[in-house]
One Martini backbone bead per residue (centre of mass of N, CA, C, O) as a GRO file, in nm:
protein
   71
    1MET     BB    1  20.789  21.909   2.622
    2PRO     BB    2  20.749  21.595   2.671
    3LYS     BB    3  20.539  21.343   2.703
    4LEU     BB    4  20.454  21.147   2.954
    5PRO     BB    5  20.422  20.842   3.057
    6CYS     BB    6  20.219  20.588   3.167
    7VAL     BB    7  20.305  20.463   3.489
    8SER     BB    8  20.415  20.269   3.727
    9ASP     BB    9  20.569  20.243   4.025
   10ALA     BB   10  20.772  20.018   3.948
   11LYS     BB   11  20.888  20.158   3.692
   12VAL     BB   12  20.995  20.407   3.830
   13ALA     BB   13  21.187  20.265   4.031
   14LYS     BB   14  21.356  20.109   3.820
   15ALA     BB   15  21.458  20.354   3.658
   16LEU     BB   16  21.600  20.492   3.901
   17GLU     BB   17  21.790  20.254   3.962
   18ARG     BB   18  21.937  20.266   3.683
   19LEU     BB   19  22.031  20.577   3.766
   20GLY     BB   20  22.142  20.520   4.090
   21PHE     BB   21  21.927  20.461   4.282
   22ILE     BB   22  21.839  20.412   4.632
   23ARG     BB   23  21.677  20.246   4.865
   24GLN     BB   24  21.582  20.363   5.184
   25ARG     BB   25  21.253  20.386   5.215
   26GLN     BB   26  20.922  20.278   5.349
   27LYS     BB   27  20.600  20.448   5.399
   28GLY     BB   28  20.355  20.308   5.294
   29SER     BB   29  20.302  20.496   4.982
   30HIS     BB   30  20.625  20.576   5.018
   31LEU     BB   31  20.924  20.613   4.829
   32VAL     BB   32  21.272  20.641   4.908
   33LEU     BB   33  21.527  20.792   4.715
   34GLN     BB   34  21.897  20.778   4.648
   35ARG     BB   35  22.154  21.016   4.505
   36GLY     BB   36  22.351  21.120   4.701
   37SER     BB   37  22.184  21.431   4.758
   38ASN     BB   38  21.943  21.300   4.615
   39PHE     BB   39  21.595  21.312   4.660
   40CYS     BB   40  21.303  21.090   4.623
   41VAL     BB   41  20.942  21.063   4.594
   42VAL     BB   42  20.741  20.770   4.552
   43PRO     BB   43  20.435  20.688   4.467
   44MET     BB   44  20.239  20.394   4.546
   45HIS     BB   45  20.085  20.340   4.250
   46ARG     BB   46  19.956  20.207   3.979
   47GLU     BB   47  19.937  20.513   3.868
   48VAL     BB   48  20.131  20.775   3.765
   49ASP     BB   49  20.102  21.086   3.736
   50GLN     BB   50  20.234  21.322   3.531
   51GLY     BB   51  20.276  21.549   3.742
   52THR     BB   52  20.411  21.370   3.954
   53LEU     BB   53  20.643  21.271   3.776
   54ARG     BB   54  20.764  21.550   3.724
   55GLY     BB   55  20.831  21.600   4.026
   56VAL     BB   56  21.019  21.360   4.067
   57LEU     BB   57  21.225  21.445   3.848
   58ARG     BB   58  21.294  21.715   3.980
   59GLN     BB   59  21.406  21.597   4.243
   60ALA     BB   60  21.623  21.410   4.086
   61GLY     BB   61  21.749  21.555   3.824
   62ILE     BB   62  21.571  21.460   3.568
   63SER     BB   63  21.500  21.403   3.255
   64PRO     BB   64  21.253  21.285   3.055
   65GLU     BB   65  21.443  21.151   2.847
   66GLU     BB   66  21.614  20.984   3.046
   67PHE     BB   67  21.379  20.827   3.165
   68ALA     BB   68  21.262  20.701   2.900
   69GLY     BB   69  21.537  20.545   2.838
   70ASN     BB   70  21.492  20.363   3.131
   71LEU     BB   71  21.214  20.189   3.097
   0.00000   0.00000   0.00000
Protein backbone atom coordinates (compact mmCIF):
# COMPACT_ATOMS: atom_id res chain seq x y z
CA MET A 1 0.00 0.00 0.00
CA PRO A 2 1.44 3.42 -0.91
CA LYS A 3 2.45 5.89 1.75
CA LEU A 4 -0.16 8.59 2.22
CA PRO A 5 0.91 12.24 1.98
CA CYS A 6 0.80 14.57 4.97
CA VAL A 7 -2.07 16.93 4.23
CA SER A 8 -4.14 19.52 6.05
CA ASP A 9 -7.78 19.19 7.01
CA ALA A 10 -8.87 21.59 4.28
CA LYS A 11 -7.11 19.55 1.57
CA VAL A 12 -8.71 16.34 2.81
CA ALA A 13 -12.18 17.94 2.77
CA LYS A 14 -11.64 19.43 -0.71
CA ALA A 15 -10.43 16.12 -2.15
CA LEU A 16 -13.44 14.28 -0.70
CA GLU A 17 -15.79 16.94 -2.09
CA ARG A 18 -14.22 16.45 -5.54
CA LEU A 19 -15.05 12.75 -5.15
CA GLY A 20 -18.74 13.57 -4.61
CA PHE A 21 -19.01 13.95 -0.85
CA ILE A 22 -21.23 16.71 0.56
CA ARG A 23 -20.69 18.53 3.87
CA GLN A 24 -23.46 17.51 6.24
CA ARG A 25 -22.47 19.17 9.48
CA GLN A 26 -19.57 20.26 11.65
CA LYS A 27 -19.46 20.24 15.42
CA GLY A 28 -16.30 21.43 17.08
CA SER A 29 -13.29 19.99 15.32
CA HIS A 30 -15.06 17.21 13.36
CA LEU A 31 -16.56 17.58 9.87
CA VAL A 32 -19.09 14.99 8.68
CA LEU A 33 -19.28 14.34 4.93
CA GLN A 34 -21.73 12.08 3.07
CA ARG A 35 -21.94 10.44 -0.36
CA GLY A 36 -24.97 8.21 -0.77
CA SER A 37 -25.01 5.95 2.25
CA ASN A 38 -21.29 6.46 3.02
CA PHE A 39 -20.43 8.80 5.87
CA CYS A 40 -16.96 9.84 6.92
CA VAL A 41 -15.73 12.05 9.74
CA VAL A 42 -12.73 14.31 9.07
CA PRO A 43 -10.91 15.76 12.09
CA MET A 44 -10.23 19.44 11.51
CA HIS A 45 -6.55 19.67 12.47
CA ARG A 46 -3.73 21.56 10.79
CA GLU A 47 -2.20 18.28 9.69
CA VAL A 48 -4.11 15.00 9.54
CA ASP A 49 -2.04 12.03 10.75
CA GLN A 50 -1.45 9.28 8.17
CA GLY A 51 -3.17 6.63 10.29
CA THR A 52 -6.17 8.89 10.81
CA LEU A 53 -6.31 9.66 7.09
CA ARG A 54 -6.23 5.94 6.31
CA GLY A 55 -9.22 5.47 8.65
CA VAL A 56 -11.12 8.33 7.00
CA LEU A 57 -10.53 6.79 3.57
CA ARG A 58 -11.68 3.39 4.87
CA GLN A 59 -14.90 5.00 6.17
CA ALA A 60 -15.41 6.71 2.82
CA GLY A 61 -14.71 3.57 0.79
CA ILE A 62 -11.95 5.26 -1.22
CA SER A 63 -8.55 3.84 -2.14
CA PRO A 64 -5.41 5.81 -1.27
CA GLU A 65 -4.55 6.02 -4.98
CA GLU A 66 -7.94 7.53 -5.83
CA PHE A 67 -7.57 10.03 -2.98
CA ALA A 68 -4.04 11.03 -4.02
CA GLY A 69 -5.26 11.60 -7.57
CA ASN A 70 -7.82 14.14 -6.34
CA LEU A 71 -5.56 16.20 -4.07
